[in-house]
Structures are given as C-alpha cells and as structure tokens.
All heavy atoms as an XYZ file, in Angstrom:
589
protein
N       4.282      4.468      5.565
C       4.549      4.651      4.156
C       5.119      6.049      3.924
O       4.644      7.007      4.506
C       3.269      4.475      3.357
N       6.087      6.155      3.060
C       6.669      7.450      2.727
C       6.115      7.901      1.382
O       6.538      7.438      0.335
C       8.193      7.364      2.670
C       8.825      8.718      2.395
O       8.127      9.716      2.226
N      10.133      8.756      2.356
N       5.137      8.813      1.456
C       4.519      9.359      0.252
C       4.760     10.863      0.187
O       3.990     11.605     -0.431
C       3.019      9.050      0.253
C       2.679      7.556      0.198
C       1.212      7.325      0.487
C       3.063      6.977     -1.150
N       5.848     11.295      0.794
C       6.202     12.704      0.844
C       6.302     13.275     -0.573
O       7.019     12.753     -1.416
C       7.534     12.865      1.570
C       7.955     14.283      1.779
C       9.233     14.338      2.611
C       9.593     15.768      2.919
N      10.736     15.844      3.836
N       5.515     14.336     -0.831
C       5.557     15.002     -2.126
C       4.916     14.230     -3.268
O       5.006     14.647     -4.418
N       4.233     13.131     -2.975
C       3.636     12.303     -4.031
C       2.495     13.023     -4.739
O       1.766     13.804     -4.133
C       3.119     10.999     -3.440
N       2.333     12.756     -6.026
C       1.211     13.287     -6.784
C       0.097     12.250     -6.780
O       0.155     11.263     -7.501
C       1.612     13.622     -8.216
C       0.474     14.263     -8.986
O      -0.613     14.475     -8.466
N       0.718     14.568    -10.244
N      -0.903     12.493     -5.922
C      -2.029     11.572     -5.784
C      -3.320     12.235     -6.257
O      -4.407     11.947     -5.767
C      -2.135     11.127     -4.322
C      -0.909     10.379     -3.788
C      -0.978     10.213     -2.289
C      -0.776      9.029     -4.477
N      -3.188     13.099     -7.254
C      -4.340     13.785     -7.827
C      -5.376     12.771     -8.299
O      -5.038     11.833     -9.024
C      -3.903     14.657     -9.029
O      -2.992     15.654     -8.552
C      -5.084     15.332     -9.693
N      -6.622     12.953     -7.834
C      -7.758     12.103     -8.203
C      -7.587     10.629     -7.820
O      -8.295      9.750     -8.333
C      -8.083     12.223     -9.682
C      -8.497     13.615    -10.104
C      -8.857     13.671    -11.584
N      -9.140     15.018    -12.022
C     -10.349     15.562    -12.040
N     -11.379     14.882    -11.638
N     -10.507     16.805    -12.464
N      -6.646     10.325     -6.932
C      -6.428      8.940     -6.519
C      -7.614      8.408     -5.723
O      -8.220      9.127     -4.936
C      -5.162      8.842     -5.670
N      -7.957      7.147     -5.928
C      -8.998      6.492     -5.135
C      -8.304      5.737     -4.003
O      -7.740      4.666     -4.215
C      -9.817      5.538     -5.997
C     -10.955      4.875     -5.224
O     -11.040      5.055     -3.987
O     -11.770      4.178     -5.853
N      -8.347      6.349     -2.818
C      -7.720      5.765     -1.636
C      -8.777      5.399     -0.602
O      -8.492      5.309      0.587
C      -6.707      6.752     -1.047
C      -5.571      7.154     -1.997
C      -4.784      8.328     -1.434
C      -4.649      5.972     -2.252
N      -9.988      5.162     -1.062
C     -11.081      4.841     -0.143
C     -10.752      3.577      0.646
O     -10.313      2.581      0.091
C     -12.399      4.678     -0.892
O     -12.276      3.765     -1.952
N     -10.896      3.684      1.969
C     -10.635      2.557      2.853
C      -9.170      2.237      3.070
O      -8.838      1.282      3.769
N      -8.268      3.004      2.507
C      -6.830      2.723      2.618
C      -6.332      2.933      4.049
O      -6.808      3.808      4.761
C      -6.037      3.618      1.676
N      -5.372      2.126      4.452
C      -4.733      2.306      5.755
C      -3.463      3.113      5.543
O      -2.445      2.577      5.132
C      -4.418      0.966      6.412
C      -3.826      1.140      7.798
O      -3.659      2.263      8.283
N      -3.509      0.039      8.441
N      -3.548      4.414      5.845
C      -2.410      5.317      5.707
C      -1.969      5.815      7.074
O      -1.383      6.880      7.205
C      -2.782      6.483      4.788
C      -3.111      6.084      3.347
C      -3.732      7.240      2.590
C      -1.866      5.580      2.650
N      -2.239      5.012      8.088
C      -1.856      5.355      9.454
C      -0.352      5.570      9.531
O       0.424      4.768      9.009
C      -2.280      4.220     10.389
O      -1.913      4.488     11.705
N       0.062      6.667     10.122
C       1.460      7.057     10.336
C       2.198      7.328      9.019
O       3.420      7.428      8.991
C       2.219      6.006     11.198
C       3.517      6.555     11.722
C       1.388      5.527     12.376
N       1.486      7.459      7.918
C       2.120      7.733      6.623
C       2.641      9.171      6.569
O       2.072     10.076      7.168
C       1.123      7.519      5.490
N       3.731      9.373      5.847
C       4.255     10.712      5.609
C       3.729     11.180      4.260
O       4.208     10.751      3.214
C       5.782     10.724      5.616
C       6.362     12.127      5.442
O       5.575     13.092      5.295
O       7.590     12.247      5.456
N       2.709     12.033      4.323
C       2.103     12.602      3.119
C       2.410     14.090      3.033
O       1.720     14.838      2.337
C       0.587     12.382      3.144
C       0.130     10.933      2.968
C      -1.240     10.714      3.571
C       0.133     10.553      1.507
N       3.457     14.520      3.716
C       3.793     15.946      3.721
C       4.097     16.420      2.303
O       4.795     15.759      1.545
C       4.974     16.222      4.653
O       6.110     15.477      4.287
N       3.492     17.551      1.939
C       3.704     18.116      0.618
C       3.053     17.353     -0.513
O       3.226     17.704     -1.683
N       2.278     16.325     -0.205
C       1.632     15.523     -1.251
C       0.492     16.300     -1.905
O      -0.135     17.152     -1.285
C       1.095     14.217     -0.670
N       0.231     16.003     -3.174
C      -0.879     16.607     -3.888
C      -2.023     15.602     -3.915
O      -1.960     14.610     -4.632
C      -0.471     16.995     -5.304
C      -1.573     17.742     -6.032
O      -2.620     18.021     -5.466
N      -1.333     18.059     -7.280
N      -3.055     15.875     -3.112
C      -4.231     15.014     -3.027
C      -5.457     15.729     -3.602
O      -6.574     15.531     -3.155
C      -4.473     14.606     -1.569
C      -3.412     13.661     -0.997
C      -3.250     13.837      0.483
C      -3.751     12.233     -1.336
N      -5.224     16.559     -4.615
C      -6.291     17.311     -5.262
C      -7.370     16.362     -5.783
O      -7.066     15.405     -6.523
C      -5.694     18.137     -6.414
C      -6.695     18.889     -7.240
C      -7.292     20.041     -6.751
C      -7.052     18.441     -8.496
C      -8.226     20.744     -7.512
C      -7.973     19.135     -9.263
C      -8.559     20.281     -8.761
O      -9.474     20.965     -9.505
N      -8.612     16.584     -5.338
C      -9.767     15.781     -5.734
C      -9.612     14.294     -5.412
O     -10.248     13.436     -6.042
C     -10.099     15.969     -7.220
C     -10.542     17.369     -7.633
C     -10.761     17.435     -9.145
C     -11.803     17.796     -6.905
N      -8.770     13.964     -4.446
C      -8.589     12.556     -4.058
C      -9.849     12.031     -3.367
O     -10.588     12.768     -2.729
C      -7.387     12.415     -3.136
N     -10.075     10.756     -3.498
C     -11.237     10.079     -2.950
C     -10.740      9.228     -1.785
O     -10.074      8.216     -1.987
C     -11.851      9.217     -4.050
C     -13.154      8.591     -3.737
C     -13.371      7.283     -3.465
C     -14.432      9.219     -3.672
N     -14.693      7.057     -3.232
C     -15.368      8.237     -3.358
C     -14.865     10.528     -3.843
C     -16.724      8.507     -3.207
C     -16.214     10.795     -3.694
C     -17.121      9.792     -3.390
N     -11.061      9.668     -0.533
C     -10.528      9.011      0.664
C     -11.580      8.520      1.661
O     -11.251      8.301      2.820
C      -9.596      9.984      1.396
C      -8.320     10.354      0.666
C      -7.877     11.755      1.019
C      -7.237      9.368      0.998
N     -12.852      8.335      1.268
C     -13.841      7.921      2.265
C     -13.400      6.679      3.046
O     -12.899      5.712      2.472
C     -15.090      7.621      1.442
C     -14.946      8.458      0.237
C     -13.464      8.461     -0.056
N     -13.563      6.796      4.372
C     -13.279      5.704      5.316
C     -11.801      5.311      5.383
O     -11.446      4.259      5.904
C     -14.135      4.474      5.013
C     -15.637      4.757      4.997
S     -16.253      5.607      6.490
C     -16.034      4.350      7.704
N     -10.906      6.130      4.871
C      -9.460      5.847      4.988
C      -9.007      6.082      6.425
O      -9.597      6.861      7.159
C      -8.669      6.735      4.039
N      -7.957      5.402      6.832
C      -7.384      5.585      8.161
C      -6.109      6.407      8.019
O      -5.109      5.927      7.488
C      -7.081      4.237      8.803
C      -6.502      4.382     10.200
O      -6.340      5.487     10.715
N      -6.188      3.259     10.821
N      -6.160      7.654      8.497
C      -4.995      8.531      8.437
C      -4.469      8.839      9.844
O      -3.756      9.818     10.046
C      -5.361      9.842      7.727
C      -5.629      9.729      6.230
C      -6.184     11.024      5.677
C      -4.376      9.339      5.485
N      -4.802      7.999     10.810
C      -4.380      8.221     12.193
C      -2.886      8.495     12.274
O      -2.074      7.743     11.749
C      -4.708      6.985     13.066
O      -6.090      6.678     12.920
C      -4.395      7.242     14.524
N      -2.527      9.619     12.911
C      -1.144     10.038     13.164
C      -0.319     10.229     11.873
O       0.905     10.183     11.901
C      -0.449      9.088     14.136
C      -1.093      9.079     15.502
C      -0.327      8.294     16.560
N       0.399      7.140     16.105
C      -0.044      5.889     16.116
N      -1.251      5.625     16.540
N       0.708      4.907     15.699
N      -0.982     10.437     10.744
C      -0.263     10.709      9.488
C       0.236     12.154      9.477
O      -0.254     12.995     10.223
C      -1.183     10.472      8.297
N       1.222     12.422      8.651
C       1.746     13.777      8.494
C       1.252     14.323      7.156
O       1.699     13.882      6.100
C       3.272     13.774      8.535
C       3.857     15.161      8.402
O       3.133     16.145      8.330
N       5.170     15.238      8.362
N       0.320     15.275      7.239
C      -0.221     15.905      6.031
C       0.260     17.343      5.894
O      -0.288     18.110      5.099
C      -1.754     15.901      6.079
C      -2.456     14.567      5.865
C      -3.948     14.697      6.130
C      -2.221     14.052      4.464
N       1.286     17.718      6.634
C       1.739     19.113      6.608
C       2.064     19.552      5.181
O       2.678     18.821      4.414
C       2.955     19.310      7.514
O       4.047     18.541      7.087
N       1.557     20.747      4.844
C       1.772     21.380      3.538
C       1.184     20.593      2.366
O       1.501     20.863      1.208
C       3.269     21.642      3.285
C       3.962     22.423      4.377
C       3.384     23.816      4.599
O       2.916     24.439      3.628
O       3.384     24.273      5.748
N       0.305     19.628      2.631
C      -0.335     18.861      1.555
C      -1.467     19.666      0.922
O      -2.035     20.560      1.547
C      -0.872     17.541      2.089
N      -1.795     19.341     -0.322
C      -2.916     19.972     -1.017
C      -4.077     18.986     -1.042
O      -4.019     17.969     -1.729
C      -2.519     20.341     -2.445
C      -3.678     20.944     -3.217
O      -4.686     21.330     -2.651
N      -3.525     21.010     -4.527
N      -5.129     19.297     -0.270
C      -6.318     18.444     -0.217
C      -7.518     19.126     -0.877
O      -8.662     18.767     -0.601
C      -6.648     18.103      1.237
C      -5.677     17.149      1.922
C      -5.912     17.106      3.408
C      -5.797     15.764      1.339
N      -7.278     20.073     -1.754
C      -8.361     20.803     -2.403
C      -9.360     19.838     -3.052
O      -8.978     19.003     -3.871
C      -7.800     21.754     -3.489
O      -6.888     22.658     -2.884
C      -8.916     22.527     -4.167
N     -10.626     19.958     -2.635
C     -11.692     19.156     -3.221
C     -11.691     17.687     -2.849
O     -12.495     16.921     -3.360
N     -10.817     17.264     -1.943
C     -10.752     15.848     -1.561
C     -11.985     15.444     -0.752
O     -12.564     16.250     -0.024
C      -9.490     15.585     -0.745
N     -12.392     14.192     -0.871
C     -13.506     13.663     -0.099
C     -12.940     12.904      1.097
O     -12.310     11.866      0.937
C     -14.373     12.743     -0.953
C     -15.617     12.293     -0.226
O     -15.626     12.074      0.972
N     -16.699     12.147     -0.972
N     -13.174     13.455      2.309
C     -12.660     12.873      3.543
C     -13.783     12.340      4.422
O     -13.629     12.221      5.638
C     -11.851     13.920      4.323
C     -10.652     14.521      3.596
C      -9.984     15.574      4.465
C      -9.656     13.453      3.213
N     -14.898     11.972      3.828
C     -16.042     11.470      4.580
C     -15.663     10.209      5.364
O     -15.176      9.236      4.797
C     -17.214     11.153      3.636
O     -17.525     12.330      2.891
C     -18.428     10.691      4.400
N     -15.858     10.274      6.685
C     -15.590      9.125      7.542
C     -14.122      8.835      7.792
O     -13.775      7.802      8.343
N     -13.233      9.750      7.404
C     -11.790      9.544      7.575
C     -11.392      9.793      9.033
O     -11.832     10.756      9.649
C     -10.989     10.483      6.645
C      -9.502     10.406      6.926
C     -11.260     10.119      5.203
N     -10.555      8.922      9.570
C     -10.035      9.087     10.925
C      -8.817     10.001     10.847
O      -7.780      9.616     10.317
C      -9.662      7.730     11.515
C      -9.244      7.826     12.965
O      -8.953      8.915     13.474
N      -9.201      6.698     13.637
N      -8.955     11.212     11.399
C      -7.872     12.200     11.367
C      -7.266     12.422     12.754
O      -6.604     13.427     12.992
C      -8.394     13.526     10.802
C      -8.824     13.490      9.332
C      -9.532     14.774      8.947
C      -7.628     13.248      8.424
N      -7.437     11.476     13.657
C      -6.903     11.601     15.007
C      -5.386     11.690     14.982
O      -4.706     10.828     14.414
C      -7.330     10.398     15.877
O      -8.751     10.323     15.883
C      -6.820     10.542     17.301
N      -4.847     12.758     15.570
C      -3.398     12.926     15.667
C      -2.716     13.305     14.362
O      -1.493     13.288     14.275
N      -3.485     13.666     13.345
C      -2.915     14.028     12.040
C      -2.364     15.453     12.088
O      -3.009     16.365     12.594
C      -3.977     13.913     10.930
C      -3.460     14.450      9.608
C      -4.409     12.470     10.778
N      -1.167     15.657     11.560
C      -0.562     16.976     11.476
C      -1.076     17.648     10.213
O      -0.783     17.211      9.108
C       0.965     16.859     11.432
C       1.646     18.207     11.357
O       1.013     19.243     11.254
N       2.961     18.198     11.404
N      -1.861     18.729     10.403
C      -2.431     19.439      9.259
C      -1.857     20.857      9.122
O      -2.490     21.727      8.540
C      -3.976     19.475      9.313
C      -4.557     18.093      9.132
C      -4.478     20.111     10.582
N      -0.647     21.058      9.593
C       0.004     22.363      9.485
C       0.140     22.771      8.017
O       0.728     22.046      7.216
C       1.409     22.336     10.118
O       1.309     21.896     11.464
C       2.071     23.695     10.069
N      -0.424     23.925      7.656
C      -0.280     24.454      6.301
C      -1.020     23.696      5.222
O      -0.772     23.905      4.038
N      -1.955     22.822      5.593
C      -2.695     22.033      4.605
C      -3.736     22.904      3.901
O      -4.412     23.709      4.526
C      -3.394     20.835      5.289
C      -4.302     20.103      4.334
C      -2.363     19.887      5.860
N      -3.864     22.728      2.583
C      -4.894     23.413      1.821
C      -6.157     22.561      1.886
O      -6.203     21.477      1.312
C      -4.458     23.608      0.370
C      -5.468     24.407     -0.430
O      -6.617     24.567     -0.036
N      -5.034     24.914     -1.569
N      -7.172     23.072      2.616
C      -8.422     22.336      2.801
C      -9.580     22.971      2.028
O     -10.742     22.742      2.344
C      -8.762     22.278      4.295
C      -7.771     21.511      5.160
C      -8.049     21.747      6.639
C      -7.811     20.026      4.835
N      -9.279     23.726      0.986
C     -10.306     24.381      0.179
C     -11.259     23.355     -0.426
O     -10.828     22.394     -1.058
C      -9.652     25.197     -0.959
O      -8.720     26.115     -0.397
C     -10.694     25.958     -1.765
N     -12.549     23.550     -0.196
C     -13.606     22.708     -0.779
C     -13.520     21.230     -0.396
O     -14.032     20.362     -1.117
C     -13.635     22.840     -2.311
C     -13.971     24.243     -2.772
O     -14.733     24.932     -2.070
O     -13.457     24.660     -3.824
N     -12.870     20.928      0.726
C     -12.811     19.539      1.200
C     -14.213     19.093      1.611
O     -14.982     19.862      2.174
C     -11.827     19.415      2.389
C     -11.985     18.103      3.119
C     -10.414     19.562      1.897
N     -14.526     17.856      1.338
C     -15.842     17.296      1.644
C     -15.746     16.371      2.855
O     -14.908     15.470      2.892
C     -16.377     16.498      0.436
C     -16.515     17.412     -0.768
C     -17.701     15.819      0.768
C     -16.693     16.669     -2.076
N     -16.605     16.599      3.852
C     -16.777     15.665      4.961
C     -15.656     15.562      5.972
O     -15.578     14.576      6.680
N     -14.789     16.548      6.086
C     -13.658     16.449      7.020
C     -14.085     16.755      8.450
O     -14.738     17.746      8.714
C     -12.552     17.415      6.610
N     -13.694     15.886      9.386
C     -13.879     16.123     10.812
C     -12.493     16.304     11.402
O     -11.761     15.344     11.602
C     -14.587     14.935     11.462
C     -14.744     15.103     12.975
O     -14.306     16.143     13.524
O     -15.282     14.189     13.609
N     -12.121     17.553     11.658
C     -10.779     17.880     12.136
C     -10.691     17.932     13.656
O      -9.675     18.393     14.202
C     -10.336     19.212     11.544
C     -10.253     19.265     10.017
C      -9.988     20.675      9.538
C      -9.186     18.307      9.514
N     -11.691     17.420     14.361
C     -11.713     17.551     15.820
C     -10.529     16.868     16.506
O     -10.123     17.296     17.565
C     -13.036     17.005     16.376
O     -13.224     15.658     16.025
N      -9.953     15.850     15.932
C      -8.826     15.166     16.559
C      -7.485     15.496     15.916
O      -6.454     14.966     16.289
N      -7.498     16.381     14.903
C      -6.273     16.718     14.171
C      -5.406     17.695     14.956
O      -5.882     18.414     15.836
C      -6.636     17.311     12.816
N      -4.113     17.723     14.645
C      -3.151     18.596     15.297
C      -2.847     19.813     14.435
O      -2.770     19.704     13.209
C      -1.847     17.844     15.564
C      -1.951     16.528     16.330
C      -0.597     15.852     16.383
C      -2.491     16.773     17.725
N      -2.623     20.963     15.069
C      -2.207     22.194     14.399
C      -3.228     22.708     13.387
O      -2.848     23.257     12.350
C      -0.839     22.016     13.724
C       0.221     21.599     14.703
O       0.307     22.139     15.807
N       1.033     20.625     14.331
N      -4.498     22.545     13.679
C      -5.557     23.041     12.793
C      -5.486     24.564     12.766
O      -5.381     25.209     13.795
C      -6.949     22.585     13.268
C      -8.046     23.195     12.420
C      -7.029     21.066     13.259
N      -5.520     25.151     11.578
C      -5.500     26.593     11.428
C      -4.114     27.211     11.468
O      -3.953     28.407     11.540
N      -3.086     26.418     11.396
C      -1.720     26.939     11.405
C      -1.105     26.821     10.036
O      -1.355     26.002      9.266
C      -0.849     26.179     12.394
C      -1.263     26.440     13.817
C      -0.304     25.798     14.732
N      -0.784     26.003     16.087
C      -0.194     25.518     17.133
N       0.887     24.807     17.016
N      -0.653     25.735     18.323
C-alpha cells in the first residue's frame, strides 16, 4: 500500500496488515496500531508520537528519522536503522 505522507492522526489501525506498506513521512500521531503487521514497511521520517504499537510486528521495518516520542509498547528489536 502506498500511504506515503498520509495523515493518519488518531487512526484505528489495530490488526491491520500493512506489510511492505510505504508509510514514509506519514503522520501517525496518536494512532492505534495494536497487533498490526508492519513487516518490512517503510516508516522513514514518519511521526509516531504517542502511537500505540503494542504487539506490532516491526521486523525489517525502516525507522530512519522516525519520531518515536511517547510511543507505547514498541519492540524495535527487529527494526532497521534504529537511532538514525
């Protein structure tokens, strides 16, 4: 899915399959994503401030430049470019 630059503020994406989605530059402020599949998605430069990522699969996700301020439940162990 091409969601590049999309405004997904407060979106309920719980359980959504966003595998390989392009979410680069997307605004996911306060988004609700528990149990979503983001495997190999591109989240570079996305805003995830306050998003709930409990149980989210972040394996192979590009998190270059992502704003992770106040994110809830994120496990970045399988993500790419953490801290860049």
